[in-house]
C-alpha positions as CSV (number, residue, x, y, z in Angstrom):
1,M,-2.3,-3.1,-188.6
2,Q,-0.4,-5.1,-191.5
3,A,1.4,-7.3,-189.5
4,G,-1.9,-8.1,-187.3
5,K,-4.0,-9.7,-190.5
6,Q,-0.6,-11.2,-191.6
7,A,-0.9,-12.9,-188.1
8,L,-4.6,-13.5,-189.2
9,A,-3.6,-14.8,-192.4
10,W,-1.4,-17.2,-190.9
11,T,-4.2,-18.4,-188.6
12,T,-6.3,-19.0,-191.3
13,K,-4.0,-21.2,-193.4
14,I,-3.9,-22.8,-189.6
15,V,-7.5,-23.6,-189.0
16,E,-8.6,-24.3,-193.0
17,L,-6.5,-28.0,-191.9
18,G,-9.7,-28.8,-189.1
19,P,-9.1,-30.0,-185.6
20,R,-5.3,-30.7,-184.7
21,P,-4.4,-32.8,-181.6
22,P,-1.5,-34.3,-181.5
23,G,-1.3,-38.0,-183.4
24,S,-3.6,-36.7,-186.4
25,E,-2.9,-35.8,-189.5
26,A,-3.7,-32.1,-189.6
27,H,-1.3,-32.1,-186.7
28,R,1.1,-34.0,-188.6
29,K,0.5,-31.1,-191.8
30,Q,0.6,-28.0,-189.5
31,Q,4.2,-29.2,-188.5
32,S,5.3,-29.1,-191.7
33,L,3.7,-25.4,-192.5
34,V,5.1,-24.4,-189.1
35,I,8.5,-25.6,-189.3
36,D,9.1,-24.4,-193.4
37,A,7.6,-21.4,-192.4
38,L,10.0,-20.6,-189.5
39,R,12.7,-21.6,-191.3
40,A,12.3,-19.0,-194.0
41,T,12.7,-16.7,-191.7
42,G,16.2,-17.4,-191.4
43,A,15.9,-18.7,-187.6
44,S,17.7,-21.7,-186.8
45,V,15.1,-24.3,-186.1
46,E,15.2,-26.7,-183.3
47,E,12.6,-29.8,-183.6
48,V,12.1,-31.4,-180.2
49,A,10.4,-34.6,-180.6
50,F,9.3,-37.0,-177.3
51,T,6.8,-39.1,-175.9
52,A,3.8,-38.7,-173.8
53,Q,2.6,-40.4,-171.7
54,T,-1.3,-39.7,-171.6
55,P,-4.4,-41.2,-170.4
56,H,-4.8,-42.9,-174.2
57,G,-1.0,-44.4,-173.9
58,P,2.3,-43.2,-175.6
59,I,2.4,-40.3,-177.8
60,E,4.6,-38.9,-180.4
61,M,4.4,-35.2,-179.7
62,K,7.3,-32.6,-181.0
63,N,7.9,-28.4,-179.4
64,V,9.5,-26.3,-182.4
65,I,11.9,-23.3,-181.5
66,A,12.7,-20.8,-183.6
67,K,16.2,-19.0,-182.4
68,F,16.8,-15.5,-183.2
69,D,20.2,-14.4,-182.2
70,G,20.8,-11.6,-179.7
71,A,24.7,-9.7,-178.9
72,S,24.0,-10.7,-174.6
73,D,24.0,-14.6,-174.3
74,R,20.8,-13.9,-172.3
75,V,17.8,-15.5,-173.9
76,V,13.5,-13.9,-173.8
77,V,10.9,-16.7,-174.8
78,I,8.4,-16.0,-176.9
79,S,6.0,-19.4,-177.1
80,G,2.7,-20.4,-177.3
81,H,0.9,-24.1,-178.1
82,Y,-0.3,-25.2,-181.2
83,D,-2.5,-28.4,-180.9
84,T,-6.0,-28.5,-180.3
85,L,-8.5,-29.9,-177.8
86,S,-10.0,-33.1,-179.0
87,R,-12.7,-34.8,-177.1
88,P,-15.8,-37.7,-178.7
89,G,-18.3,-35.9,-181.3
90,L,-16.6,-32.2,-180.7
91,H,-15.4,-30.5,-184.3
92,F,-12.9,-28.4,-182.5
93,V,-10.5,-25.9,-185.3
94,G,-9.6,-23.8,-182.2
95,A,-9.1,-20.5,-184.3
96,N,-8.5,-18.6,-180.9
97,D,-7.3,-21.8,-178.6
98,G,-4.7,-23.0,-180.8
99,G,-4.6,-21.0,-183.9
100,S,-4.3,-17.0,-183.0
101,S,-0.9,-18.3,-180.7
102,T,0.6,-19.8,-183.4
103,G,-0.5,-17.0,-186.0
104,L,0.9,-14.8,-183.3
105,L,4.4,-16.4,-183.5
106,L,4.7,-17.0,-187.4
107,Q,4.2,-13.5,-187.5
108,L,6.5,-12.5,-185.0
109,A,9.0,-14.5,-186.8
110,A,8.7,-12.9,-189.8
111,M,9.6,-9.9,-187.9
112,L,12.4,-10.8,-185.8
113,P,15.0,-10.2,-188.7
114,E,14.6,-6.8,-188.5
115,Q,15.1,-6.1,-185.1
116,S,18.4,-5.4,-183.4
117,L,18.3,-7.5,-181.2
118,R,20.5,-7.6,-177.7
119,D,19.1,-10.5,-176.0
120,D,18.7,-14.1,-178.2
121,V,14.6,-14.1,-179.1
122,W,14.0,-17.9,-179.0
123,L,9.9,-18.5,-180.7
124,V,9.2,-21.7,-178.4
125,L,5.6,-23.7,-179.9
126,F,4.0,-26.0,-177.4
127,D,2.6,-29.0,-178.5
128,G,0.3,-31.1,-176.0
129,E,-1.2,-28.3,-174.2
130,E,-4.4,-29.3,-173.8
131,S,-5.7,-32.3,-172.1
132,L,-6.6,-35.6,-173.7
133,V,-9.0,-36.2,-171.4
134,L,-9.3,-34.1,-168.2
135,W,-7.1,-31.3,-166.7
136,T,-6.3,-33.5,-164.1
137,G,-3.1,-34.5,-162.6
138,S,0.1,-34.6,-165.4
139,D,-3.2,-34.6,-168.4
140,H,-1.9,-31.6,-170.0
141,T,0.8,-28.8,-170.6
142,Y,3.0,-32.0,-172.4
143,G,5.5,-30.0,-174.7
144,S,5.8,-27.1,-172.1
145,R,6.4,-29.7,-168.7
146,H,9.3,-31.6,-171.0
147,Q,10.8,-28.4,-172.0
148,A,11.5,-26.9,-168.7
149,A,12.9,-30.2,-167.4
150,Q,15.1,-30.6,-170.3
151,W,16.4,-26.5,-170.1
152,S,16.6,-27.3,-166.2
153,V,18.6,-29.8,-166.9
154,D,21.1,-29.4,-169.9
155,G,21.7,-25.3,-168.2
156,T,19.6,-23.2,-170.7
157,A,17.1,-21.9,-167.9
158,E,19.7,-20.1,-166.3
159,R,20.4,-18.2,-169.5
160,I,16.5,-17.2,-169.7
161,K,15.4,-13.5,-168.9
162,A,12.2,-13.8,-169.1
163,L,9.4,-16.1,-170.9
164,I,6.1,-14.5,-172.0
165,N,4.1,-17.2,-173.3
166,V,0.3,-16.5,-175.3
167,D,-2.6,-18.4,-175.4
168,M,-5.9,-17.2,-176.8
169,I,-4.8,-13.6,-178.1
170,G,-7.0,-13.3,-180.7
171,D,-10.6,-12.5,-179.7
172,A,-12.4,-9.4,-181.2
173,D,-13.1,-7.9,-178.0
174,L,-9.7,-8.4,-176.4
175,R,-9.3,-8.1,-172.6
176,L,-5.8,-9.8,-170.8
177,A,-6.0,-11.9,-167.7
178,Y,-4.1,-10.6,-164.8
179,E,-3.0,-14.2,-163.7
180,Q,-1.4,-14.3,-160.3
181,Q,1.1,-17.1,-160.6
182,S,3.2,-15.0,-162.9
183,T,5.9,-13.7,-162.1
184,L,5.1,-10.6,-160.5
185,W,7.7,-8.0,-162.1
186,L,7.8,-9.3,-165.5
187,R,3.6,-9.4,-165.9
188,D,3.6,-5.0,-164.5
189,L,6.1,-4.8,-167.0
190,V,3.9,-6.1,-170.0
191,W,1.2,-4.3,-168.8
192,D,3.2,-0.7,-168.0
193,V,4.1,-1.3,-171.8
194,G,0.8,-2.0,-173.0
195,T,-0.3,1.3,-170.6
196,R,2.1,3.0,-173.0
197,L,1.3,2.3,-175.9
198,G,-2.6,3.0,-175.8
199,Y,-3.8,-0.2,-175.1
200,T,-5.7,0.9,-172.1
201,E,-8.8,-1.6,-172.7
202,V,-6.5,-4.5,-172.9
203,F,-4.5,-3.9,-170.4
204,A,-7.4,-2.6,-168.1
205,N,-7.8,-5.6,-165.8
206,R,-5.9,-5.6,-162.8
207,R,-7.6,-8.1,-160.7
208,L,-5.8,-11.3,-160.1
209,T,-7.2,-14.7,-161.9
210,Y,-5.3,-18.1,-161.1
211,I,-4.9,-19.8,-164.6
212,D,-3.1,-22.6,-165.2
213,D,-1.3,-22.7,-168.3
214,D,2.1,-23.5,-170.1
215,H,3.7,-21.0,-168.2
216,V,3.6,-22.9,-164.8
217,S,6.3,-25.1,-166.3
218,F,9.0,-23.1,-166.0
219,L,8.0,-20.7,-162.7
220,Q,8.3,-24.5,-161.3
221,V,12.0,-24.5,-162.3
222,G,12.2,-20.9,-161.5
223,I,12.1,-19.1,-164.7
224,P,10.4,-15.6,-165.0
225,A,7.7,-16.1,-166.4
226,V,3.8,-14.3,-167.4
227,D,0.7,-15.9,-169.1
228,L,-0.7,-13.5,-171.5
229,I,-4.3,-14.5,-171.8
230,D,-8.2,-13.6,-172.7
231,F,-10.7,-15.8,-170.7
232,D,-13.1,-14.1,-171.5
233,Y,-13.8,-15.9,-175.1
234,G,-17.5,-14.2,-175.2
235,A,-20.2,-13.8,-172.9
236,G,-19.0,-16.2,-169.6
237,N,-16.0,-17.4,-172.0
238,Q,-18.8,-19.4,-174.2
239,Y,-17.0,-20.2,-177.1
240,W,-14.0,-21.3,-175.1
241,H,-13.5,-25.5,-176.5
242,T,-16.8,-25.4,-178.6
243,E,-17.6,-25.3,-182.0
244,Q,-17.9,-21.7,-181.7
245,D,-13.9,-21.0,-181.3
246,T,-14.0,-20.3,-185.3
247,L,-12.2,-18.0,-187.3
248,D,-15.5,-14.8,-187.1
249,K,-14.7,-14.3,-183.3
250,L,-10.8,-13.1,-184.0
251,S,-9.8,-9.6,-185.5
252,S,-6.4,-9.0,-187.0
253,A,-6.4,-5.7,-184.8
254,S,-5.9,-8.0,-181.5
255,L,-3.7,-9.9,-182.7
256,G,-1.6,-6.3,-184.0
257,V,-1.5,-4.9,-180.6
258,M,-0.2,-8.1,-179.1
259,L,2.6,-8.0,-181.5
260,H,3.4,-4.2,-181.2
261,V,3.6,-5.0,-177.0
262,L,5.7,-8.1,-177.8
263,L,8.0,-6.2,-179.7
264,E,8.4,-2.9,-177.4
265,T,8.6,-5.4,-174.7
266,I,11.0,-7.4,-176.1
267,D,13.3,-4.2,-176.0
268,K,12.4,-3.1,-172.8
269,L,13.7,-6.7,-171.2
270,A,17.1,-6.1,-173.0
271,T,17.1,-3.0,-170.3
272,Q,16.6,-5.5,-167.5
273,P,20.1,-6.7,-165.3
């Protein structure tokens, strides 16, 4: 699929910046790349800057939101994180974990202006999904927690029909986890769409798997949300959070599948009350 190739090209451009943890120069360069690419689509782009309180002290972070107008005044959110894990001595470029979600969202942004949208569609790139020291307490999902809190206060949450979070979706051997915290009707809607489109291997898994990710922040404020994640990255998930998370493990075909399913799901959600 050409769209998948373009998503991989975006991912490659991002990964070539190197490790991209919040506060780094590569992270700032990535922010500029992302914002420029989103604005080029004609979307309304919102930069949500905030100060995260982390085990390393306060760190400036930024969520980026691209808004595409529909006609219903209801909102469908497609989200993913764009930061990478940082640990002493680890040169982690996050091709799949951070890179693939960013590349996919940039390509989806390029495709949405060609769609006839009933609902507004917002693409949200979260900062600070990764922990700074250890995934415990509040040391993780900084960007999504900030966004969920803001939307629950300003009334935006009431307009959101569904949030679909993508993470680690570029694996050449793509098999999505059937995440058990996700909203049941929304998870099954995506699985039904993927199966109907013929991607049976990608959506074959219906064994419940518990995964904490950015979607949980929105479940906690009452927004229906699903996490689309392949948490079997290499045998025994051996590439996850290692220096082996590199571009050669990814596939444009996998990214193309995800783009196809997301566009069809957006259309399907338009018929939901």
